[in-house]
N, CA, C and O atoms as a CHARMM CRD file, in Angstrom:
* protein
*
  356
    1    1 MET  N    -83.61000 -30.38100  48.81300 PROA 1      0.00000
    2    1 MET  CA   -82.50300 -30.68100  47.92700 PROA 1      0.00000
    3    1 MET  C    -82.87200 -31.81800  46.99200 PROA 1      0.00000
    4    1 MET  O    -83.81600 -32.56600  47.24800 PROA 1      0.00000
    5    2 GLY  N    -82.12700 -31.94100  45.91300 PROA 2      0.00000
    6    2 GLY  CA   -82.40300 -32.96400  44.92500 PROA 2      0.00000
    7    2 GLY  C    -81.86400 -34.32900  45.33500 PROA 2      0.00000
    8    2 GLY  O    -81.34500 -34.50600  46.43700 PROA 2      0.00000
    9    3 LYS  N    -81.99800 -35.27400  44.43600 PROA 3      0.00000
   10    3 LYS  CA   -81.51800 -36.63400  44.64400 PROA 3      0.00000
   11    3 LYS  C    -80.00500 -36.65700  44.47000 PROA 3      0.00000
   12    3 LYS  O    -79.44200 -35.76500  43.83600 PROA 3      0.00000
   13    4 PRO  N    -79.33200 -37.68200  45.03600 PROA 4      0.00000
   14    4 PRO  CA   -77.88000 -37.79300  44.84100 PROA 4      0.00000
   15    4 PRO  C    -77.53400 -37.77200  43.35300 PROA 4      0.00000
   16    4 PRO  O    -78.17800 -38.44700  42.55000 PROA 4      0.00000
   17    5 GLY  N    -76.54600 -37.01800  43.00300 PROA 5      0.00000
   18    5 GLY  CA   -76.11500 -36.89400  41.61900 PROA 5      0.00000
   19    5 GLY  C    -76.79300 -35.77600  40.84900 PROA 5      0.00000
   20    5 GLY  O    -76.34600 -35.41500  39.76000 PROA 5      0.00000
   21    6 GLU  N    -77.86500 -35.22300  41.39800 PROA 6      0.00000
   22    6 GLU  CA   -78.55100 -34.10000  40.74400 PROA 6      0.00000
   23    6 GLU  C    -77.92700 -32.79300  41.20000 PROA 6      0.00000
   24    6 GLU  O    -77.32700 -32.70900  42.27100 PROA 6      0.00000
   25    7 ALA  N    -78.07900 -31.78800  40.37000 PROA 7      0.00000
   26    7 ALA  CA   -77.60400 -30.45700  40.74300 PROA 7      0.00000
   27    7 ALA  C    -78.41600 -29.95900  41.93400 PROA 7      0.00000
   28    7 ALA  O    -79.61800 -30.21600  42.00800 PROA 7      0.00000
   29    8 PRO  N    -77.78200 -29.25200  42.86400 PROA 8      0.00000
   30    8 PRO  CA   -78.52400 -28.73100  44.01900 PROA 8      0.00000
   31    8 PRO  C    -79.54800 -27.68200  43.58700 PROA 8      0.00000
   32    8 PRO  O    -79.38500 -27.01300  42.56600 PROA 8      0.00000
   33    9 LEU  N    -80.59200 -27.55600  44.37700 PROA 9      0.00000
   34    9 LEU  CA   -81.63900 -26.57500  44.12700 PROA 9      0.00000
   35    9 LEU  C    -81.31100 -25.30800  44.90300 PROA 9      0.00000
   36    9 LEU  O    -81.10900 -25.35400  46.11600 PROA 9      0.00000
   37   10 TYR  N    -81.25900 -24.19300  44.21500 PROA 10     0.00000
   38   10 TYR  CA   -81.01700 -22.90600  44.84900 PROA 10     0.00000
   39   10 TYR  C    -82.24400 -22.03000  44.66100 PROA 10     0.00000
   40   10 TYR  O    -82.70700 -21.83800  43.53600 PROA 10     0.00000
   41   11 ILE  N    -82.76300 -21.51000  45.73400 PROA 11     0.00000
   42   11 ILE  CA   -83.90800 -20.62000  45.66200 PROA 11     0.00000
   43   11 ILE  C    -83.51400 -19.28400  46.27000 PROA 11     0.00000
   44   11 ILE  O    -83.08000 -19.20900  47.42000 PROA 11     0.00000
   45   12 LEU  N    -83.67500 -18.22700  45.47500 PROA 12     0.00000
   46   12 LEU  CA   -83.37100 -16.86400  45.89200 PROA 12     0.00000
   47   12 LEU  C    -84.63500 -16.03300  45.80000 PROA 12     0.00000
   48   12 LEU  O    -85.54900 -16.35300  45.04000 PROA 12     0.00000
   49   13 SER  N    -84.67800 -14.96900  46.57600 PROA 13     0.00000
   50   13 SER  CA   -85.77100 -14.01800  46.43700 PROA 13     0.00000
   51   13 SER  C    -85.17000 -12.62200  46.36400 PROA 13     0.00000
   52   13 SER  O    -84.00800 -12.41500  46.71400 PROA 13     0.00000
   53   14 GLY  N    -85.96300 -11.68000  45.91200 PROA 14     0.00000
   54   14 GLY  CA   -85.49100 -10.30800  45.81900 PROA 14     0.00000
   55   14 GLY  C    -86.51600  -9.43100  45.14600 PROA 14     0.00000
   56   14 GLY  O    -87.57100  -9.88400  44.70200 PROA 14     0.00000
   57   15 THR  N    -86.17500  -8.17200  45.08600 PROA 15     0.00000
   58   15 THR  CA   -87.04200  -7.17200  44.47900 PROA 15     0.00000
   59   15 THR  C    -86.22300  -6.35600  43.49300 PROA 15     0.00000
   60   15 THR  O    -85.13300  -5.88500  43.82000 PROA 15     0.00000
   61   16 TYR  N    -86.74900  -6.18900  42.28800 PROA 16     0.00000
   62   16 TYR  CA   -86.08000  -5.31100  41.32800 PROA 16     0.00000
   63   16 TYR  C    -86.24800  -3.87100  41.80100 PROA 16     0.00000
   64   16 TYR  O    -87.36300  -3.41300  42.04900 PROA 16     0.00000
   65   17 GLU  N    -85.14200  -3.17600  41.91900 PROA 17     0.00000
   66   17 GLU  CA   -85.16300  -1.79000  42.37500 PROA 17     0.00000
   67   17 GLU  C    -84.97200  -0.80400  41.23100 PROA 17     0.00000
   68   17 GLU  O    -85.42000   0.34100  41.30100 PROA 17     0.00000
   69   18 GLU  N    -84.30000  -1.26400  40.17400 PROA 18     0.00000
   70   18 GLU  CA   -84.08900  -0.40400  39.00700 PROA 18     0.00000
   71   18 GLU  C    -83.96500  -1.28600  37.77300 PROA 18     0.00000
   72   18 GLU  O    -83.19600  -2.24700  37.75600 PROA 18     0.00000
   73   19 VAL  N    -84.72100  -0.95300  36.75200 PROA 19     0.00000
   74   19 VAL  CA   -84.66300  -1.65500  35.47500 PROA 19     0.00000
   75   19 VAL  C    -84.53100  -0.57900  34.40400 PROA 19     0.00000
   76   19 VAL  O    -85.47100   0.17400  34.14800 PROA 19     0.00000
   77   20 ASP  N    -83.37000  -0.51400  33.78600 PROA 20     0.00000
   78   20 ASP  CA   -83.07600   0.50500  32.77900 PROA 20     0.00000
   79   20 ASP  C    -82.41200  -0.18300  31.58100 PROA 20     0.00000
   80   20 ASP  O    -81.20400  -0.05000  31.38500 PROA 20     0.00000
   81   21 PRO  N    -83.20800  -0.92900  30.76500 PROA 21     0.00000
   82   21 PRO  CA   -82.61200  -1.65100  29.64400 PROA 21     0.00000
   83   21 PRO  C    -82.06000  -0.70100  28.59800 PROA 21     0.00000
   84   21 PRO  O    -82.66600   0.34100  28.34700 PROA 21     0.00000
   85   22 PRO  N    -80.96500  -1.01300  27.99700 PROA 22     0.00000
   86   22 PRO  CA   -80.09000  -2.14700  28.24000 PROA 22     0.00000
   87   22 PRO  C    -78.89500  -1.77700  29.11400 PROA 22     0.00000
   88   22 PRO  O    -77.82800  -2.37700  28.98700 PROA 22     0.00000
   89   23 HSD  N    -79.05700  -0.81600  29.98200 PROA 23     0.00000
   90   23 HSD  CA   -77.91200  -0.27500  30.71800 PROA 23     0.00000
   91   23 HSD  C    -77.73300  -0.79200  32.13700 PROA 23     0.00000
   92   23 HSD  O    -76.60900  -1.06600  32.55700 PROA 23     0.00000
   93   24 ARG  N    -78.81700  -0.92800  32.87500 PROA 24     0.00000
   94   24 ARG  CA   -78.66300  -1.21100  34.30200 PROA 24     0.00000
   95   24 ARG  C    -79.82400  -2.05200  34.82900 PROA 24     0.00000
   96   24 ARG  O    -80.97200  -1.92600  34.40100 PROA 24     0.00000
   97   25 LEU  N    -79.46500  -2.92000  35.78100 PROA 25     0.00000
   98   25 LEU  CA   -80.44800  -3.70300  36.51500 PROA 25     0.00000
   99   25 LEU  C    -79.97200  -3.74700  37.96400 PROA 25     0.00000
  100   25 LEU  O    -78.82800  -4.11500  38.23200 PROA 25     0.00000
  101   26 ALA  N    -80.83500  -3.37600  38.88500 PROA 26     0.00000
  102   26 ALA  CA   -80.48600  -3.41000  40.30100 PROA 26     0.00000
  103   26 ALA  C    -81.58200  -4.16100  41.04800 PROA 26     0.00000
  104   26 ALA  O    -82.77000  -3.99200  40.77600 PROA 26     0.00000
  105   27 PHE  N    -81.15400  -4.99800  41.99900 PROA 27     0.00000
  106   27 PHE  CA   -82.12400  -5.81500  42.72300 PROA 27     0.00000
  107   27 PHE  C    -81.57600  -6.23500  44.08100 PROA 27     0.00000
  108   27 PHE  O    -80.36700  -6.21200  44.31300 PROA 27     0.00000
  109   28 THR  N    -82.48500  -6.61800  44.97200 PROA 28     0.00000
  110   28 THR  CA   -82.07500  -7.18000  46.24800 PROA 28     0.00000
  111   28 THR  C    -81.87300  -8.67900  46.06200 PROA 28     0.00000
  112   28 THR  O    -82.36900  -9.27100  45.10300 PROA 28     0.00000
  113   29 TRP  N    -81.13200  -9.28800  46.99800 PROA 29     0.00000
  114   29 TRP  CA   -80.76800 -10.69900  46.90000 PROA 29     0.00000
  115   29 TRP  C    -80.86000 -11.30000  48.29100 PROA 29     0.00000
  116   29 TRP  O    -80.24400 -10.80400  49.23400 PROA 29     0.00000
  117   30 ARG  N    -81.63100 -12.36800  48.41300 PROA 30     0.00000
  118   30 ARG  CA   -81.73400 -13.10300  49.68500 PROA 30     0.00000
  119   30 ARG  C    -81.84700 -14.59000  49.37500 PROA 30     0.00000
  120   30 ARG  O    -82.67700 -15.00700  48.56800 PROA 30     0.00000
  121   31 TRP  N    -80.99200 -15.39000  50.03500 PROA 31     0.00000
  122   31 TRP  CA   -81.06200 -16.84100  49.89700 PROA 31     0.00000
  123   31 TRP  C    -82.28300 -17.34800  50.65300 PROA 31     0.00000
  124   31 TRP  O    -82.50700 -16.97400  51.80400 PROA 31     0.00000
  125   32 GLU  N    -83.06700 -18.19700  50.00400 PROA 32     0.00000
  126   32 GLU  CA   -84.20600 -18.83900  50.65400 PROA 32     0.00000
  127   32 GLU  C    -83.91900 -20.31300  50.92000 PROA 32     0.00000
  128   32 GLU  O    -84.29700 -20.85300  51.95900 PROA 32     0.00000
  129   33 GLU  N    -83.24100 -20.96100  49.95900 PROA 33     0.00000
  130   33 GLU  CA   -82.94700 -22.38400  50.09900 PROA 33     0.00000
  131   33 GLU  C    -81.71800 -22.74400  49.27400 PROA 33     0.00000
  132   33 GLU  O    -81.52600 -22.23000  48.17200 PROA 33     0.00000
  133   34 GLY  N    -80.89000 -23.63000  49.81800 PROA 34     0.00000
  134   34 GLY  CA   -79.77200 -24.17800  49.06400 PROA 34     0.00000
  135   34 GLY  C    -78.52600 -23.32200  49.05200 PROA 34     0.00000
  136   34 GLY  O    -77.50300 -23.74000  48.51000 PROA 34     0.00000
  137   35 GLY  N    -78.58000 -22.15000  49.62700 PROA 35     0.00000
  138   35 GLY  CA   -77.40900 -21.27500  49.63900 PROA 35     0.00000
  139   35 GLY  C    -76.59100 -21.46600  50.89800 PROA 35     0.00000
  140   35 GLY  O    -76.69000 -22.49500  51.56500 PROA 35     0.00000
  141   36 PRO  N    -75.78900 -20.47900  51.21600 PROA 36     0.00000
  142   36 PRO  CA   -74.89800 -20.58300  52.37000 PROA 36     0.00000
  143   36 PRO  C    -75.59800 -20.42100  53.72100 PROA 36     0.00000
  144   36 PRO  O    -74.94100 -20.47500  54.76000 PROA 36     0.00000
  145   37 GLY  N    -76.89700 -20.22600  53.72200 PROA 37     0.00000
  146   37 GLY  CA   -77.61500 -20.11500  54.98200 PROA 37     0.00000
  147   37 GLY  C    -77.55600 -18.74500  55.62600 PROA 37     0.00000
  148   37 GLY  O    -77.81900 -18.60700  56.82100 PROA 37     0.00000
  149   38 HSD  N    -77.21500 -17.73800  54.85000 PROA 38     0.00000
  150   38 HSD  CA   -77.16900 -16.37900  55.38700 PROA 38     0.00000
  151   38 HSD  C    -78.56900 -15.84200  55.62400 PROA 38     0.00000
  152   38 HSD  O    -79.50300 -16.15900  54.88700 PROA 38     0.00000
  153   39 ASP  N    -78.70300 -15.03900  56.64500 PROA 39     0.00000
  154   39 ASP  CA   -80.00200 -14.44100  56.95000 PROA 39     0.00000
  155   39 ASP  C    -79.91400 -12.92100  56.81500 PROA 39     0.00000
  156   39 ASP  O    -80.15800 -12.18400  57.77000 PROA 39     0.00000
  157   40 PHE  N    -79.56500 -12.47300  55.62900 PROA 40     0.00000
  158   40 PHE  CA   -79.51200 -11.03500  55.36700 PROA 40     0.00000
  159   40 PHE  C    -79.86300 -10.79700  53.90200 PROA 40     0.00000
  160   40 PHE  O    -79.78500 -11.70400  53.07200 PROA 40     0.00000
  161   41 GLU  N    -80.24500  -9.58000  53.60700 PROA 41     0.00000
  162   41 GLU  CA   -80.55000  -9.18200  52.23400 PROA 41     0.00000
  163   41 GLU  C    -79.43600  -8.27300  51.75300 PROA 41     0.00000
  164   41 GLU  O    -79.05500  -7.32300  52.43700 PROA 41     0.00000
  165   42 SER  N    -78.91400  -8.57200  50.56700 PROA 42     0.00000
  166   42 SER  CA   -77.87400  -7.73300  49.97800 PROA 42     0.00000
  167   42 SER  C    -78.42900  -7.09400  48.71400 PROA 42     0.00000
  168   42 SER  O    -79.57300  -7.33600  48.32800 PROA 42     0.00000
  169   43 ARG  N    -77.60400  -6.28000  48.08200 PROA 43     0.00000
  170   43 ARG  CA   -78.03600  -5.57000  46.87500 PROA 43     0.00000
  171   43 ARG  C    -77.03200  -5.79400  45.75500 PROA 43     0.00000
  172   43 ARG  O    -75.81900  -5.78900  45.96400 PROA 43     0.00000
  173   44 VAL  N    -77.58400  -5.99300  44.54300 PROA 44     0.00000
  174   44 VAL  CA   -76.76200  -6.23100  43.35600 PROA 44     0.00000
  175   44 VAL  C    -77.11000  -5.17800  42.31200 PROA 44     0.00000
  176   44 VAL  O    -78.27900  -4.85200  42.10200 PROA 44     0.00000
  177   45 ARG  N    -76.08100  -4.65500  41.66400 PROA 45     0.00000
  178   45 ARG  CA   -76.27600  -3.73100  40.54500 PROA 45     0.00000
  179   45 ARG  C    -75.44600  -4.26600  39.37400 PROA 45     0.00000
  180   45 ARG  O    -74.24700  -4.50800  39.51300 PROA 45     0.00000
  181   46 VAL  N    -76.09200  -4.44800  38.22800 PROA 46     0.00000
  182   46 VAL  CA   -75.43700  -4.92200  37.01600 PROA 46     0.00000
  183   46 VAL  C    -75.52400  -3.80000  35.99600 PROA 46     0.00000
  184   46 VAL  O    -76.60700  -3.28700  35.71400 PROA 46     0.00000
  185   47 GLU  N    -74.37500  -3.42100  35.44400 PROA 47     0.00000
  186   47 GLU  CA   -74.34100  -2.35300  34.45200 PROA 47     0.00000
  187   47 GLU  C    -73.67300  -2.86500  33.18500 PROA 47     0.00000
  188   47 GLU  O    -72.68200  -3.59300  33.24200 PROA 47     0.00000
  189   48 LEU  N    -74.22600  -2.47900  32.04300 PROA 48     0.00000
  190   48 LEU  CA   -73.67700  -2.82300  30.73100 PROA 48     0.00000
  191   48 LEU  C    -73.35200  -1.53900  29.99400 PROA 48     0.00000
  192   48 LEU  O    -74.14100  -0.59400  29.97800 PROA 48     0.00000
  193   49 ARG  N    -72.15500  -1.52000  29.37300 PROA 49     0.00000
  194   49 ARG  CA   -71.73100  -0.30800  28.66400 PROA 49     0.00000
  195   49 ARG  C    -71.01800  -0.71700  27.38600 PROA 49     0.00000
  196   49 ARG  O    -70.11400  -1.55300  27.40300 PROA 49     0.00000
  197   50 ALA  N    -71.43700  -0.11500  26.27600 PROA 50     0.00000
  198   50 ALA  CA   -70.78600  -0.38500  24.99800 PROA 50     0.00000
  199   50 ALA  C    -69.38900   0.20900  24.99700 PROA 50     0.00000
  200   50 ALA  O    -69.19300   1.37200  25.34800 PROA 50     0.00000
  201   51 VAL  N    -68.42300  -0.60600  24.59600 PROA 51     0.00000
  202   51 VAL  CA   -67.02900  -0.16900  24.45600 PROA 51     0.00000
  203   51 VAL  C    -66.57800  -0.66100  23.08600 PROA 51     0.00000
  204   51 VAL  O    -66.12700  -1.79600  22.93500 PROA 51     0.00000
  205   52 GLY  N    -66.70700   0.20900  22.09800 PROA 52     0.00000
  206   52 GLY  CA   -66.40800  -0.19900  20.72500 PROA 52     0.00000
  207   52 GLY  C    -67.37600  -1.27700  20.28900 PROA 52     0.00000
  208   52 GLY  O    -68.59100  -1.09900  20.36900 PROA 52     0.00000
  209   53 GLU  N    -66.84200  -2.39500  19.82800 PROA 53     0.00000
  210   53 GLU  CA   -67.66000  -3.52500  19.38200 PROA 53     0.00000
  211   53 GLU  C    -67.96600  -4.49700  20.52600 PROA 53     0.00000
  212   53 GLU  O    -68.62800  -5.51200  20.31400 PROA 53     0.00000
  213   54 GLU  N    -67.49500  -4.19500  21.71500 PROA 54     0.00000
  214   54 GLU  CA   -67.67900  -5.09100  22.85400 PROA 54     0.00000
  215   54 GLU  C    -68.57800  -4.44900  23.89900 PROA 54     0.00000
  216   54 GLU  O    -68.95100  -3.28100  23.79000 PROA 54     0.00000
  217   55 THR  N    -68.91700  -5.23900  24.91400 PROA 55     0.00000
  218   55 THR  CA   -69.74700  -4.75400  26.01600 PROA 55     0.00000
  219   55 THR  C    -69.00500  -4.96400  27.32500 PROA 55     0.00000
  220   55 THR  O    -68.53600  -6.06300  27.62200 PROA 55     0.00000
  221   56 GLU  N    -68.91000  -3.90400  28.09400 PROA 56     0.00000
  222   56 GLU  CA   -68.29100  -3.98700  29.41700 PROA 56     0.00000
  223   56 GLU  C    -69.38600  -4.30200  30.43800 PROA 56     0.00000
  224   56 GLU  O    -70.42400  -3.64000  30.47300 PROA 56     0.00000
  225   57 LEU  N    -69.14400  -5.31300  31.26200 PROA 57     0.00000
  226   57 LEU  CA   -70.08500  -5.72300  32.29000 PROA 57     0.00000
  227   57 LEU  C    -69.50200  -5.39200  33.65200 PROA 57     0.00000
  228   57 LEU  O    -68.37900  -5.78800  33.96400 PROA 57     0.00000
  229   58 THR  N    -70.25900  -4.66800  34.46100 PROA 58     0.00000
  230   58 THR  CA   -69.83700  -4.35000  35.82500 PROA 58     0.00000
  231   58 THR  C    -70.90100  -4.88300  36.77600 PROA 58     0.00000
  232   58 THR  O    -72.09000  -4.60400  36.61900 PROA 58     0.00000
  233   59 VAL  N    -70.45500  -5.65400  37.76200 PROA 59     0.00000
  234   59 VAL  CA   -71.35200  -6.17900  38.78900 PROA 59     0.00000
  235   59 VAL  C    -70.87100  -5.65800  40.13400 PROA 59     0.00000
  236   59 VAL  O    -69.71400  -5.84500  40.50900 PROA 59     0.00000
  237   60 VAL  N    -71.77000  -5.00300  40.85300 PROA 60     0.00000
  238   60 VAL  CA   -71.46300  -4.51100  42.19500 PROA 60     0.00000
  239   60 VAL  C    -72.44400  -5.17500  43.14400 PROA 60     0.00000
  240   60 VAL  O    -73.65800  -5.03200  42.99600 PROA 60     0.00000
  241   61 HSD  N    -71.91700  -5.89900  44.11600 PROA 61     0.00000
  242   61 HSD  CA   -72.75700  -6.61100  45.07900 PROA 61     0.00000
  243   61 HSD  C    -72.32100  -6.17900  46.47300 PROA 61     0.00000
  244   61 HSD  O    -71.16800  -6.38100  46.85200 PROA 61     0.00000
  245   62 GLY  N    -73.22400  -5.59100  47.22900 PROA 62     0.00000
  246   62 GLY  CA   -72.86200  -5.07300  48.53900 PROA 62     0.00000
  247   62 GLY  C    -73.95800  -5.27100  49.56800 PROA 62     0.00000
  248   62 GLY  O    -74.97300  -5.91900  49.31500 PROA 62     0.00000
  249   63 GLY  N    -73.72200  -4.69400  50.73000 PROA 63     0.00000
  250   63 GLY  CA   -74.68200  -4.79700  51.82100 PROA 63     0.00000
  251   63 GLY  C    -74.44500  -6.00900  52.69800 PROA 63     0.00000
  252   63 GLY  O    -75.37800  -6.52500  53.31300 PROA 63     0.00000
  253   64 PHE  N    -73.20500  -6.46800  52.76300 PROA 64     0.00000
  254   64 PHE  CA   -72.87400  -7.65500  53.55100 PROA 64     0.00000
  255   64 PHE  C    -72.64800  -7.29000  55.01600 PROA 64     0.00000
  256   64 PHE  O    -72.19300  -6.18700  55.31900 PROA 64     0.00000
  257   65 PRO  N    -72.96300  -8.20400  55.91400 PROA 65     0.00000
  258   65 PRO  CA   -72.78100  -7.90400  57.33400 PROA 65     0.00000
  259   65 PRO  C    -71.32500  -7.93100  57.79600 PROA 65     0.00000
  260   65 PRO  O    -70.98500  -7.35900  58.83200 PROA 65     0.00000
  261   66 ASP  N    -70.45500  -8.60900  57.00900 PROA 66     0.00000
  262   66 ASP  CA   -69.05000  -8.69400  57.41700 PROA 66     0.00000
  263   66 ASP  C    -68.18500  -9.08700  56.21400 PROA 66     0.00000
  264   66 ASP  O    -68.69300  -9.42200  55.14400 PROA 66     0.00000
  265   67 ASP  N    -66.87300  -9.03700  56.42200 PROA 67     0.00000
  266   67 ASP  CA   -65.92600  -9.34100  55.34500 PROA 67     0.00000
  267   67 ASP  C    -65.95600 -10.80800  54.93900 PROA 67     0.00000
  268   67 ASP  O    -65.68000 -11.12900  53.78300 PROA 67     0.00000
  269   68 VAL  N    -66.28600 -11.70400  55.86400 PROA 68     0.00000
  270   68 VAL  CA   -66.34400 -13.13200  55.54400 PROA 68     0.00000
  271   68 VAL  C    -67.45800 -13.39100  54.53100 PROA 68     0.00000
  272   68 VAL  O    -67.25100 -14.10700  53.55100 PROA 68     0.00000
  273   69 ALA  N    -68.62300 -12.81900  54.76000 PROA 69     0.00000
  274   69 ALA  CA   -69.73900 -12.98200  53.81800 PROA 69     0.00000
  275   69 ALA  C    -69.38300 -12.36900  52.47000 PROA 69     0.00000
  276   69 ALA  O    -69.65500 -12.96600  51.42900 PROA 69     0.00000
  277   70 ALA  N    -68.78400 -11.19300  52.47900 PROA 70     0.00000
  278   70 ALA  CA   -68.40000 -10.53200  51.22800 PROA 70     0.00000
  279   70 ALA  C    -67.42600 -11.39000  50.43500 PROA 70     0.00000
  280   70 ALA  O    -67.54000 -11.48300  49.21300 PROA 70     0.00000
  281   71 ALA  N    -66.47200 -12.01600  51.10900 PROA 71     0.00000
  282   71 ALA  CA   -65.48600 -12.85700  50.42800 PROA 71     0.00000
  283   71 ALA  C    -66.15200 -14.05900  49.77600 PROA 71     0.00000
  284   71 ALA  O    -65.75100 -14.47000  48.68700 PROA 71     0.00000
  285   72 GLY  N    -67.15600 -14.62500  50.42100 PROA 72     0.00000
  286   72 GLY  CA   -67.86200 -15.76200  49.84100 PROA 72     0.00000
  287   72 GLY  C    -68.59600 -15.39100  48.56800 PROA 72     0.00000
  288   72 GLY  O    -68.56900 -16.14100  47.59300 PROA 72     0.00000
  289   73 TYR  N    -69.25000 -14.24400  48.56900 PROA 73     0.00000
  290   73 TYR  CA   -69.96000 -13.78900  47.37000 PROA 73     0.00000
  291   73 TYR  C    -68.96800 -13.41400  46.27600 PROA 73     0.00000
  292   73 TYR  O    -69.22800 -13.66200  45.09900 PROA 73     0.00000
  293   74 ASP  N    -67.84700 -12.82600  46.64200 PROA 74     0.00000
  294   74 ASP  CA   -66.80700 -12.49900  45.66800 PROA 74     0.00000
  295   74 ASP  C    -66.33200 -13.77100  44.97100 PROA 74     0.00000
  296   74 ASP  O    -66.16200 -13.79500  43.75200 PROA 74     0.00000
  297   75 GLU  N    -66.12200 -14.81200  45.74600 PROA 75     0.00000
  298   75 GLU  CA   -65.70900 -16.09600  45.17100 PROA 75     0.00000
  299   75 GLU  C    -66.78100 -16.63200  44.21700 PROA 75     0.00000
  300   75 GLU  O    -66.46400 -17.14100  43.14200 PROA 75     0.00000
  301   76 GLY  N    -68.03800 -16.51600  44.61300 PROA 76     0.00000
  302   76 GLY  CA   -69.13100 -16.97900  43.76300 PROA 76     0.00000
  303   76 GLY  C    -69.18900 -16.24800  42.43600 PROA 76     0.00000
  304   76 GLY  O    -69.30200 -16.87700  41.38400 PROA 76     0.00000
  305   77 TRP  N    -69.11400 -14.91400  42.47400 PROA 77     0.00000
  306   77 TRP  CA   -69.14400 -14.14000  41.23200 PROA 77     0.00000
  307   77 TRP  C    -67.93300 -14.45100  40.36500 PROA 77     0.00000
  308   77 TRP  O    -68.05000 -14.52700  39.14200 PROA 77     0.00000
  309   78 ASN  N    -66.77000 -14.63000  40.98500 PROA 78     0.00000
  310   78 ASN  CA   -65.56100 -14.92200  40.21300 PROA 78     0.00000
  311   78 ASN  C    -65.59100 -16.31800  39.59700 PROA 78     0.00000
  312   78 ASN  O    -64.83700 -16.59800  38.66500 PROA 78     0.00000
  313   79 THR  N    -66.44300 -17.18500  40.10100 PROA 79     0.00000
  314   79 THR  CA   -66.64400 -18.50300  39.49700 PROA 79     0.00000
  315   79 THR  C    -67.68200 -18.42200  38.38100 PROA 79     0.00000
  316   79 THR  O    -67.51200 -19.02900  37.32300 PROA 79     0.00000
  317   80 PHE  N    -68.75900 -17.66900  38.62300 PROA 80     0.00000
  318   80 PHE  CA   -69.87300 -17.59400  37.68300 PROA 80     0.00000
  319   80 PHE  C    -69.57600 -16.74000  36.44700 PROA 80     0.00000
  320   80 PHE  O    -69.87700 -17.15600  35.32800 PROA 80     0.00000
  321   81 LEU  N    -68.99500 -15.56700  36.63100 PROA 81     0.00000
  322   81 LEU  CA   -68.83700 -14.63200  35.51500 PROA 81     0.00000
  323   81 LEU  C    -68.00000 -15.17300  34.36000 PROA 81     0.00000
  324   81 LEU  O    -68.37500 -14.94700  33.21000 PROA 81     0.00000
  325   82 PRO  N    -66.87700 -15.88200  34.59400 PROA 82     0.00000
  326   82 PRO  CA   -66.14900 -16.44100  33.45300 PROA 82     0.00000
  327   82 PRO  C    -67.00700 -17.43600  32.64800 PROA 82     0.00000
  328   82 PRO  O    -66.86000 -17.52900  31.43000 PROA 82     0.00000
  329   83 LYS  N    -67.89300 -18.17100  33.31900 PROA 83     0.00000
  330   83 LYS  CA   -68.78000 -19.09200  32.61600 PROA 83     0.00000
  331   83 LYS  C    -69.77700 -18.32800  31.75200 PROA 83     0.00000
  332   83 LYS  O    -70.08700 -18.74200  30.63600 PROA 83     0.00000
  333   84 LEU  N    -70.27300 -17.22000  32.27000 PROA 84     0.00000
  334   84 LEU  CA   -71.18700 -16.38000  31.50200 PROA 84     0.00000
  335   84 LEU  C    -70.48500 -15.81400  30.27200 PROA 84     0.00000
  336   84 LEU  O    -71.03400 -15.84200  29.17100 PROA 84     0.00000
  337   85 ILE  N    -69.28700 -15.30700  30.45900 PROA 85     0.00000
  338   85 ILE  CA   -68.51300 -14.71800  29.35600 PROA 85     0.00000
  339   85 ILE  C    -68.24900 -15.77400  28.28200 PROA 85     0.00000
  340   85 ILE  O    -68.31700 -15.47200  27.09000 PROA 85     0.00000
  341   86 ALA  N    -67.95000 -17.00400  28.69100 PROA 86     0.00000
  342   86 ALA  CA   -67.65400 -18.06500  27.73600 PROA 86     0.00000
  343   86 ALA  C    -68.83700 -18.37200  26.82000 PROA 86     0.00000
  344   86 ALA  O    -68.64300 -18.82900  25.69400 PROA 86     0.00000
  345   87 LEU  N    -70.03400 -18.12900  27.28100 PROA 87     0.00000
  346   87 LEU  CA   -71.22200 -18.34900  26.45200 PROA 87     0.00000
  347   87 LEU  C    -71.26500 -17.41800  25.24600 PROA 87     0.00000
  348   87 LEU  O    -71.89900 -17.73100  24.23900 PROA 87     0.00000
  349   88 PHE  N    -70.59200 -16.27500  25.34700 PROA 88     0.00000
  350   88 PHE  CA   -70.65500 -15.26300  24.29000 PROA 88     0.00000
  351   88 PHE  C    -69.40300 -15.23300  23.42900 PROA 88     0.00000
  352   88 PHE  O    -69.31100 -14.42300  22.50800 PROA 88     0.00000
  353   89 GLU  N    -68.46300 -16.07800  23.70400 PROA 89     0.00000
  354   89 GLU  CA   -67.21200 -16.09200  22.92100 PROA 89     0.00000
  355   89 GLU  C    -67.32700 -16.99600  21.72700 PROA 89     0.00000
  356   89 GLU  O    -66.37400 -17.12800  20.95900 PROA 89     0.00000
C-alpha cells in the first residue's frame, strides 16, 4: 500500500477472452492486491452500441461465489460508471 494520504494501490489480473472493437470486450478479473481480498476469478463483458448520436454502455460482471460478493461489485460499478460518464459530458 502507499503512504498515508496517497491513493491506495490496486492490482488486478485477468485474461482478455474477447476483443471485438468497437463493440465488445470480455475479460477475467481477479484481485491481486489492494482489493476486497476475494480469492476467486470473475468475468466481465463490456458492450458498446450506437444509439443515434449517443453510445449505450452495458457492463455485465458475473461468476461470483455468493450474493454478498456480487453486491460489493455492484456497488463498485455503480460508483465508477457515473464518474466515467462524466468524463464524456
